[in-house]
C-alpha positions in Angstrom: -166.3 -38.9 -18.7 -167.4 -42.0 -16.7 -166.6 -42.5 -13.0 -163.7 -44.9 -13.7 -162.0 -42.3 -16.0 -162.6 -39.6 -13.4 -161.1 -41.7 -10.7 -158.1 -42.5 -12.8 -157.6 -38.9 -13.7 -157.8 -37.9 -10.0 -155.2 -40.6 -9.2 -153.0 -39.4 -12.0 -153.1 -35.8 -10.6 -152.3 -37.1 -7.1 -149.4 -39.1 -8.4 -148.0 -36.1 -10.2 -148.2 -34.0 -6.9 -146.5 -36.8 -5.0 -143.8 -37.1 -7.6 -143.2 -33.3 -7.5 -142.7 -33.5 -3.8 -140.3 -36.4 -4.2 -138.3 -34.5 -6.8 -138.1 -31.5 -4.4 -136.8 -33.8 -1.6 -134.3 -35.4 -4.0 -133.0 -31.9 -4.9 -132.7 -31.0 -1.2 -130.8 -34.3 -0.5 -128.3 -33.5 -3.3 -127.6 -30.0 -2.0 -127.3 -31.3 1.6 -124.9 -34.0 0.5 -122.8 -31.4 -1.4 -122.7 -29.2 1.7 -121.7 -32.2 3.8 -118.9 -33.2 1.5 -117.6 -29.6 1.4 -117.2 -29.9 5.2 -115.7 -33.3 5.2 -113.2 -32.2 2.6 -112.2 -29.4 4.9 -111.8 -32.0 7.7 -109.6 -34.0 5.3 -107.4 -31.0 4.6 -107.1 -30.3 8.3 -106.2 -34.0 9.0 -103.6 -34.1 6.2 -102.0 -30.8 7.4 -101.7 -32.3 10.8 -100.6 -35.8 10.0 -103.8 -37.3 11.3 -105.2 -40.6 9.8 -107.9 -40.3 7.2 -110.3 -42.7 9.1 -111.5 -42.4 12.7 -113.1 -45.7 13.5 -114.3 -44.5 17.0 -116.0 -41.5 15.5 -117.6 -43.7 12.7 -119.0 -46.1 15.3 -120.5 -43.2 17.3 -122.0 -41.8 14.1 -123.5 -45.2 13.1 -125.1 -45.6 16.6 -126.4 -42.0 16.4 -127.8 -42.4 12.9 -129.5 -45.7 13.9 -131.2 -43.9 16.8 -132.3 -41.0 14.5 -133.6 -43.4 11.9 -135.6 -45.3 14.5 -137.1 -42.1 15.8 -137.9 -41.0 12.2 -139.5 -44.4 11.4 -136.8 -45.2 8.8 -135.2 -48.7 8.7 -132.1 -48.3 10.8 -130.3 -51.0 8.7 -130.9 -48.9 5.6 -129.7 -45.7 7.4 -126.5 -47.6 8.5 -125.9 -48.8 4.9 -126.4 -45.3 3.6 -124.0 -43.8 6.2 -121.4 -46.6 5.5 -121.4 -45.6 1.8 -120.9 -41.9 2.7 -118.1 -42.7 5.2 -116.3 -44.8 2.5 -116.5 -41.8 0.2 -115.3 -39.4 2.9 -112.3 -41.7 3.7 -111.5 -42.0 0.0 -111.5 -38.2 -0.3 -109.3 -37.9 2.9 -106.9 -40.4 1.5 -106.7 -38.5 -1.8 -106.1 -35.2 0.0 -103.4 -36.8 2.2 -101.7 -38.2 -1.0 -102.0 -34.9 -2.8 -104.2 -36.3 -5.5 -107.4 -34.5 -4.5 -109.6 -33.9 -7.6 
């Protein structure tokens, strides 16, 4: 095996190691999101039982600010973090609305 092939093979092994780590992180993210949604659904049921609105704009604004700070500290683009949280919040509100309407899946 020549040095170019050896270098390529070493890079391929490193790539596989990195991808395994990424796969593990992806799995952890999925399980964490599932846990988060279990809790937000409990919040939705509590809100529905007590005639509270599905959305809480003040809480959402505090969460956005908090997540942007966390993202900055973690060296993650805060705009990306905000977009990610906005997507999650939209889903949570959708779930809360379905719970309140009695159409929870």
